[in-house]
C-alpha positions in Angstrom: -8.6 10.8 -37.2 -11.9 9.5 -35.7 -12.3 12.7 -33.6 -11.4 16.4 -33.6 -12.1 16.8 -29.9 -12.4 14.6 -26.8 -15.6 14.2 -24.8 -14.4 16.3 -22.0 -13.0 19.4 -23.6 -15.9 21.3 -25.2 -17.1 24.5 -23.5 -19.3 27.6 -24.3 -16.4 29.0 -26.3 -16.9 26.2 -28.8 -20.5 27.1 -29.6 -21.3 27.0 -33.4 -18.1 24.9 -34.2 -18.5 21.7 -36.1 -16.8 18.9 -34.2 -16.3 15.1 -34.5 -16.4 13.0 -31.3 -15.8 9.3 -30.7 -16.4 7.2 -27.6 -18.7 4.9 -25.7 -22.4 5.3 -25.2 -23.0 5.9 -21.5 -26.7 6.4 -21.7 -29.5 6.8 -24.3 -32.7 8.7 -23.5 -35.4 8.4 -26.3 -38.0 11.1 -25.8 -39.8 10.5 -29.1 -39.1 13.7 -31.0 -35.6 13.9 -29.6 -32.9 11.4 -28.5 -30.2 12.3 -26.0 -27.0 10.3 -25.9 -24.3 10.6 -23.2 -21.0 10.0 -25.1 -18.0 9.0 -22.9 -14.3 8.7 -23.2 -11.6 8.9 -20.5 -11.7 12.7 -20.7 -15.3 13.2 -19.8 -18.9 13.0 -21.1 -20.6 15.1 -23.7 -24.4 15.1 -24.4 -25.4 14.5 -28.0 -28.8 15.4 -29.2 -30.5 13.8 -32.2 -33.5 16.0 -33.2 -36.5 15.2 -35.4 -35.0 17.4 -38.2 -31.7 15.5 -38.0 -30.9 13.4 -41.1 -32.9 10.2 -41.4 -29.9 7.9 -41.3 -28.7 9.7 -38.1 -32.0 9.1 -36.4 -32.1 5.5 -37.6 -28.6 4.9 -36.2 -29.5 6.6 -32.9 -32.5 4.2 -32.5 -30.2 1.2 -32.6 -27.9 2.3 -29.9 -27.3 0.5 -26.6 -25.0 1.0 -23.6 -21.3 0.8 -24.4 -21.7 0.9 -28.2 -18.7 2.6 -29.8 -19.8 5.5 -32.0 -18.6 8.5 -33.9 -20.6 11.7 -34.0 -20.2 14.8 -36.2 -22.3 17.8 -35.4 -22.5 21.4 -34.3 -21.9 22.6 -30.8 -24.9 24.4 -29.4 -25.8 26.0 -26.1 -27.9 23.8 -23.8 -31.4 25.1 -22.9 -31.1 23.3 -19.5 -27.5 23.5 -18.3 -26.0 20.9 -16.0 -23.5 22.4 -13.5 -22.4 19.0 -12.3 -20.8 18.2 -15.7 -17.7 20.0 -17.0 -19.4 20.1 -20.5 -22.8 20.9 -19.0 -23.2 24.2 -20.7 -23.2 22.7 -24.2 -24.4 19.8 -26.3 -23.6 18.6 -29.8 -26.5 18.5 -32.4 -25.7 15.4 -34.3 -25.6 15.6 -38.1 -23.9 12.3 -38.7 -23.7 9.3 -36.4 -21.7 6.2 -37.2 -21.7 3.0 -35.2 -18.1 1.8 -35.0 -18.8 -1.3 -33.0 -21.8 -2.8 -31.2 -21.6 -4.0 -27.6 -23.3 -6.6 -25.5 -25.0 -5.2 -22.4 -22.2 -5.1 -19.8 -22.6 -7.3 -16.7 -22.5 -4.2 -14.4 -23.0 -0.5 -14.8 -20.1 1.6 -16.1 -20.6 4.5 -13.6 -19.1 6.2 -10.7 -20.7 3.7 -8.3 -21.1 0.3 -10.0 -23.6 -2.4 -9.1 -21.0 -5.1 -9.7 -19.3 -7.0 -6.9 -15.5 -7.3 -6.7 -15.2 -10.7 -8.3 -17.5 -9.8 -11.2 -15.7 -6.5 -11.8 -12.3 -8.2 -11.7 -13.4 -10.8 -14.2 -14.3 -8.0 -16.6 -11.5 -5.7 -15.5 -11.3 -4.0 -18.9 -14.9 -2.8 -18.3 -14.2 -1.8 -14.7 -11.3 0.3 -16.0 -13.7 2.4 -18.0 -15.3 3.7 -14.8 -14.3 7.2 -13.6 -12.9 6.0 -10.2 -10.5 3.6 -11.9 -9.6 6.1 -14.5 -8.7 8.7 -11.9 -6.6 6.1 -10.1 -4.7 5.3 -13.3 -4.2 9.0 -14.0 -2.9 9.6 -10.5 -0.5 6.7 -10.8 0.8 8.1 -14.1 1.3 11.6 -12.6 3.1 10.2 -9.6 5.5 8.1 -11.7 6.3 11.2 -13.8 6.9 13.2 -10.6 9.2 10.5 -9.2 11.3 10.5 -12.4 11.4 14.3 -12.6 12.7 14.7 -9.0 15.2 11.9 -9.1 16.6 13.0 -12.5 17.2 16.5 -11.2 19.1 14.9 -8.2 21.4 13.0 -10.5 19.9 9.6 -10.3 20.2 7.3 -13.3 17.3 5.0 -14.2 18.9 1.6 -14.8 17.0 -1.7 -15.5 17.9 -4.9 -13.8 17.0 -8.4 -14.9 13.7 -10.3 -14.0 15.3 -13.7 -14.3 17.8 -14.1 -11.4 19.1 -16.6 -9.0 16.8 -17.8 -6.2 17.6 -16.4 -2.7 15.6 -18.3 -0.1 16.1 -15.7 2.7 12.9 -13.5 2.9 9.6 -14.2 1.2 9.0 -17.2 -1.0 10.3 -16.8 -4.6 8.4 -17.4 -7.7 10.5 -19.8 -9.7 10.9 -20.2 -13.4 12.1 -23.5 -15.0 14.8 -23.2 -17.6 14.4 -25.3 -20.8 18.0 -24.8 -21.8 19.3 -25.8 -18.4 17.2 -28.8 -17.4 16.3 -29.2 -13.7 17.5 -25.7 -13.0 15.4 -22.6 -12.1 15.5 -18.9 -12.3 13.6 -16.8 -9.7 11.7 -13.7 -10.2 13.2 -10.9 -8.0 11.6 -10.1 -4.7 13.5 -6.8 -5.1 16.6 -5.8 -7.0 18.6 -5.7 -3.7 21.9 -7.4 -4.6 21.8 -6.1 -8.2 21.6 -2.4 -7.1 24.4 -3.1 -4.7 26.5 -4.4 -7.6 25.7 -1.1 -9.5 27.2 0.7 -6.6 30.3 -1.4 -6.9 30.3 -0.6 -10.6 30.4 3.1 -9.8 26.9 4.2 -10.6 26.6 6.2 -7.4 22.9 7.3 -7.8 20.5 4.6 -9.2 16.8 4.3 -9.3 14.2 2.1 -11.0 10.4 1.9 -11.0 10.5 -1.8 -10.9 8.2 -4.9 -10.8 8.8 -7.2 -7.8 7.4 -10.7 -7.1 6.7 -12.5 -3.8 4.8 -15.7 -3.4 3.2 -14.9 -0.1 -0.2 -14.7 1.5 -2.2 -11.7 0.4 -4.3 -8.9 2.0 -5.6 -5.5 0.9 -2.2 -3.9 0.6 -0.4 -6.8 -0.9 -0.2 -8.4 -4.4 2.0 -11.3 -5.7 3.5 -8.8 -8.1 3.9 -5.1 -7.2 5.9 -2.1 -8.0 8.8 -0.4 -6.1 10.5 2.9 -6.5 14.0 1.3 -5.9 16.9 3.6 -5.0 20.5 3.3 -4.0 23.3 5.8 -3.4 27.1 5.6 -2.8 29.2 7.5 -0.3 26.3 8.3 1.9 25.4 7.9 5.6 21.9 7.5 7.0 21.3 11.2 7.4 22.1 11.8 3.7 19.5 9.2 2.6 16.8 10.6 4.9 17.5 14.2 3.9 17.1 13.6 0.1 14.1 11.3 0.4 12.4 13.6 2.8 12.7 16.3 0.2 11.4 13.9 -2.3 8.4 13.1 -0.2 7.6 16.7 0.4 8.0 17.3 -3.4 5.5 14.5 -4.1 2.9 15.9 -1.7 3.2 19.4 -3.1 3.4 18.3 -6.8 0.6 15.8 -6.7 -1.8 16.9 -3.9 -0.7 20.5 -3.4 -0.1 19.8 0.3 3.0 21.6 1.7 5.0 20.3 4.6 7.3 22.9 6.1 8.4 21.1 9.2 11.0 18.3 9.4 9.4 14.9 9.6 9.5 13.3 13.0 12.2 10.6 13.7 11.0 7.9 16.1 13.2 5.0 17.3 11.6 1.6 16.8 11.3 0.8 20.5 9.6 4.1 21.1 7.1 3.5 18.3 6.3 0.1 19.8 5.9 1.3 23.3 3.9 4.4 22.4 1.7 2.9 19.7 2.3 -0.8 19.6 3.4 -0.7 16.0 6.5 0.0 13.9 4.3 1.9 11.5 2.3 4.2 13.9 -0.6 6.3 12.8 0.0 9.8 14.2 -3.2 11.4 12.8 -4.6 11.1 16.3 -3.4 10.6 19.9 -4.4 7.7 22.2 -0.7 6.9 23.2 0.0 3.9 25.3 1.0 3.9 28.9 2.9 1.2 30.8 0.6 0.3 33.7 2.6 -2.8 34.8 3.9 -1.4 38.2 0.5 0.1 39.1 -1.5 -2.9 38.1 0.5 -5.7 39.7 0.3 -6.8 43.3 -3.3 -6.2 44.1 -4.7 -9.8 43.9 -5.9 -9.6 40.3 -4.2 -12.7 38.9 -4.7 -11.8 35.3 -2.4 -8.7 35.8 -0.2 -10.3 38.5 0.8 -13.2 36.1 1.3 -11.0 33.1 4.7 -9.7 31.9 3.3 -6.4 30.8 0.1 -4.4 31.4 -0.6 -1.5 28.9 -3.5 0.8 28.1 -4.6 4.0 26.4 -7.4 6.6 26.9 -10.1 6.6 24.3 -11.1 10.3 24.2 -14.7 11.0 24.8 -15.7 7.3 25.1 -16.8 7.3 28.8 -20.4 7.3 27.6 -19.9 4.0 25.8 -22.7 1.6 26.7 -22.2 -2.0 28.0 -23.0 -3.2 24.5 -20.4 -0.9 22.9 -17.7 -2.1 25.4 -18.7 -5.7 24.8 -18.3 -5.1 21.1 -14.7 -3.9 21.7 -14.1 -7.0 23.9 -15.3 -9.2 21.1 -13.0 -7.4 18.7 -9.8 -8.1 20.8 -10.9 -11.7 21.2 -11.0 -12.3 17.5 -8.4 -14.8 16.3 -6.7 -12.1 14.2 -6.0 -10.1 17.4 -5.8 -12.9 20.0 -6.4 -11.2 23.3 -8.2 -13.1 26.1 -10.2 -10.2 27.4 -10.4 -6.4 28.0 -10.2 -4.3 31.1 -11.7 -0.9 31.1 -11.8 2.2 33.3 -14.6 4.8 32.9 -13.5 8.3 33.9 -16.2 10.8 34.8 -16.5 14.1 36.7 -17.7 12.3 39.8 -14.9 9.7 39.9 -13.8 6.5 38.2 -15.4 3.1 37.7 -13.8 0.0 36.2 -14.4 -3.6 35.4 -11.9 -4.6 38.1 -13.2 -2.4 41.0 -13.2 -5.3 43.4 -9.4 -5.7 43.3 -8.5 -2.0 43.4 -9.3 1.0 45.5 -10.8 4.1 43.7 -7.4 5.9 44.2 -5.5 2.9 42.6 -7.9 2.9 39.6 -7.6 6.7 39.3 -3.8 6.3 39.4 -3.9 3.9 36.4 -6.3 6.3 34.6 -4.0 9.3 35.3 -1.0 7.3 34.0 -2.9 6.7 30.8 -3.5 10.5 30.4 -7.3 10.1 30.8 -9.5 13.0 31.6 -13.2 13.2 32.5 -15.2 11.7 29.7 -12.5 9.2 28.6 -12.5 5.4 28.6 -9.2 3.7 29.4 -8.8 0.3 27.6 -6.2 -2.1 29.0 -4.6 -5.4 27.8 -1.9 -7.6 29.3 0.4 -10.4 28.4 3.9 -10.9 26.9 5.2 -7.3 26.2 5.3 -7.1 22.4 2.2 -9.4 22.0 0.2 -7.1 24.3 1.4 -4.0 22.5 0.5 -5.4 19.1 -3.0 -6.4 20.3 -3.6 -3.0 21.8 -2.5 -1.4 18.6 -5.2 -3.2 16.7 -7.7 -2.0 19.3 -6.4 1.6 19.1 -6.9 1.6 15.3 -10.4 0.1 15.6 -11.4 2.7 18.2 -10.0 5.4 15.9 -12.0 4.0 13.0 -15.2 4.0 15.0 -14.5 7.6 16.1 -13.8 8.8 12.6 -10.3 9.8 13.4 -8.6 8.2 10.4 -9.2 10.9 7.8 -7.7 9.8 4.5 -7.2 13.5 3.5 -5.0 14.1 6.5 -1.3 13.0 6.4 1.1 12.4 9.2 4.5 11.2 7.8 7.4 10.1 9.9 10.7 8.1 9.9 11.0 5.1 12.1 14.7 4.4 12.8 17.0 2.1 14.9 15.3 -1.2 14.2 16.5 -4.4 15.8 19.0 -6.1 13.5 17.7 -9.6 14.1 14.6 -11.4 15.2 14.5 -14.8 16.8 12.4 -17.6 15.5 11.4 -20.2 18.1 10.4 -22.8 15.5 13.8 -22.9 13.7 15.8 -21.8 16.8 17.8 -19.2 14.9 18.0 -15.5 14.2 16.7 -14.0 11.0 17.5 -10.6 9.5 14.7 -8.2 10.4 15.4 -6.2 7.2 17.8 -8.3 5.0 21.2 -9.8 5.5 23.0 -6.9 3.8 21.9 -4.3 6.3 24.7 -2.7 8.3 24.5 -2.8 12.1 25.0 0.4 14.1 28.8 0.8 14.4 28.5 1.0 18.2 26.6 -2.3 18.3 29.0 -4.4 16.2 30.7 -5.7 19.4 27.4 -7.5 20.4 27.2 -9.6 17.2 28.6 -12.6 18.9 27.8 -12.1 22.6 24.2 -10.7 22.3 22.8 -10.5 18.8 19.3 -9.5 20.0 20.8 -6.2 21.3 22.2 -5.2 17.9 20.4 -2.3 16.2 20.4 -1.9 12.4 21.3 1.1 10.4 17.8 0.8 9.0 14.9 3.2 8.5 11.2 3.1 7.3 9.1 5.9 5.9 5.7 5.7 7.5 2.5 7.6 6.8 -1.0 7.1 8.3 -0.2 3.7 9.8 1.3 2.3 6.6 4.9 1.5 5.8 5.4 3.3 2.5 9.1 2.5 2.1 12.2 1.4 3.9 15.8 0.9 3.5 19.2 0.8 5.2 22.9 1.6 5.0 24.4 -1.6 3.5 27.4 -3.6 4.6 30.4 -2.9 2.3 33.0 -4.8 4.2 33.5 -8.5 3.2 34.6 -9.3 6.8 31.5 -7.7 8.4 29.3 -9.4 5.8 30.8 -12.8 6.7 30.2 -12.1 10.4 26.5 -11.3 9.7 26.1 -14.5 7.7 27.6 -16.4 10.6 25.2 -14.8 13.1 22.3 -15.8 10.8 23.5 -19.4 10.8 24.9 -19.6 7.3 27.9 -21.8 6.9 30.7 -20.3 4.8 29.8 -22.8 2.1 26.1 -21.8 2.1 26.9 -18.1 2.1 29.3 -18.6 -0.8 26.7 -20.6 -2.8 23.9 -18.0 -2.3 25.8 -14.8 -2.2 29.3 -15.5 -3.5 28.8 -13.2 -6.5 28.2 -10.2 -4.1 31.0 -11.1 -1.7 33.4 -11.4 -4.6 32.4 -8.1 -6.0 33.0 -6.5 -2.6 36.7 -7.6 -2.9 37.1 -5.2 -5.8 36.4 -2.0 -3.9 32.8 -1.6 -2.7 32.0 2.0 -1.7 30.0 2.8 1.4 26.4 2.8 0.2 22.8 2.7 1.2 19.3 3.2 -0.2 15.7 2.4 0.2 12.6 1.3 -1.8 9.1 2.7 -1.7 6.0 0.7 -2.4 4.7 2.6 -5.4 1.2 0.9 -5.3 0.9 1.7 -1.6 2.0 5.3 -2.2 -0.6 5.7 -4.9 -3.4 4.3 -2.7 -2.3 6.7 0.1 -2.4 9.7 -2.2 -5.7 8.5 -3.6 -7.2 8.1 -0.1 -7.9 4.3 -0.4 -6.9 1.5 1.9 -6.5 -1.1 -0.9 -3.8 -0.9 -3.6 -5.9 -3.0 -6.0 -7.6 0.0 -7.7 -4.2 1.5 -8.5 -3.0 -1.5 -10.5 -4.4 -2.0 -14.0 -4.8 -5.8 -13.8 -4.5 -7.0 -10.2 -4.8 -10.4 -8.7 -7.6 -11.4 -6.2 -6.9 -12.3 -2.6 -6.1 -15.9 -3.6 -3.4 -14.6 -6.0 -5.5 -15.5 -9.0 -6.0 -13.5 -12.2 -9.8 -14.2 -12.6 -9.8 -12.3 -15.9 -7.2 -14.5 -17.6 -7.9 -17.5 -15.4 -4.3 -17.8 -14.1 -2.4 -19.6 -12.8 -3.5 -22.6 -14.9 -2.3 -26.0 -16.0 0.1 -26.3 -18.9 0.4 -28.7 -21.7 2.1 -32.1 -20.8 4.4 -31.5 -23.7 5.7 -28.3 -22.1 6.3 -30.2 -18.8 8.2 -32.9 -20.7 10.3 -30.3 -22.4 11.1 -28.7 -19.1 11.9 -32.1 -17.4 9.1 -31.5 -14.9 6.7 -34.0 -13.4 3.6 -33.0 -11.4 2.8 -34.5 -8.0 -0.4 -34.3 -6.1 -0.4 -31.8 -3.1 -0.2 -33.5 0.3 -3.2 -31.7 1.6 
């Protein structure tokens, strides 16, 4: 063994012991008569001291050291004259008797410290160096602990961990597939799974009534802070269950995770909020409940007063920003500029300032003071509040106002990453209409069961149909979601018809599943949690990137391995593939 102890474990109780440590040189301080070395591994840092009476070869080796050299040190643990309470090992140091350089290192392109001087691109190019930094190490340790906690809980609940294949048949519904050409089957392609959805349903047909998998998924879609082209799900499915059964067990699971990993205990039942309520109260199907600022429908109060912007709008909606009446014109203009950004897309912002002496608004010339006060009261505003109002098509205006609500909360410091507000969002619409293609798409996926009481509207009014679907939401982020599945071949065929699938197209894409259902499919349902998102939530970060060992950048590229990349023409020929120039 290269070491008897790690660099984070020595304490005062180890004084006078002879130990051997191995790790990376964090820092070297040569004071002439003495040299101090901070030696680091993933467990911590121990200070090494090379004194003037140390063996000559030890002093010579110490003189050669640079940052990130890999060394082995044998010496005696002694009590430090000047203790460092900020270090776990700050009461002791190791007096080096033997120092061996195991490997030299180039000077790294950025500092391997808590706060690095390297930018994102540079640190991703040298990700193996970035992973040496304490924040990344803590993130990887947290991810490990959470994976173990997931397995412990689900194992005790009778779930079996079963692997499903990565090379499957392409299913164009949903996000874009990553496709893999098959050499043995020329001009044919596998797809990498967006999720193991149909496979876990087949496991239910096979009689494995409680399944889970911590599984890699792949989606060729545009990226942002909480998305990667490959990511990890906690994928679960259960047989002979209704929605309430699924929510009950996974609410217990969520509470177990909070307690086990963060020592946070939830004693109350998580709130259940219908989708339409979440949209109308917060403008989002993943509302952040850490703070108030709920929306109020101001349409009736705002219309009919000669202000054409409101008169011509389908919907007028606003909320009271607590304590913001003192905002200056510059601050309000900044909020107006925010909602006008292309990412939000509003044309302008109306405001009402509520003070002890009365109200003032940006549309005073169209409304009496009582009418303005009526809108402020409807929004729940009190003296000292600022009411912010948008209008337009209902759900577009709600979504825009949600972005503004979150921005105001961010500026007010209300989005505390150490505070958690979990809830279930339920009763989602079954379908969403796409104007471009003039057809309905499954809001969740085509295997989600409709509410039994809404089945009668599948033909006459599909937009009215609600799904037996549910999302687990926390702090404005969808952490997981699922549904009760269709187990009836007749109902599944009806759903395919509503989605515009011909019987032939449905058979071609999903015939294997429909055929399996003919052999006795049990009622079943499940859900999947985004494991990377869950880790970033527990770690208090908005980005999932630090919780993935080797992530891609925002363009979906691996800048460390320089992928994706061109392949050898001989490989293309072997796969019967020919490259074409992109059209734009």
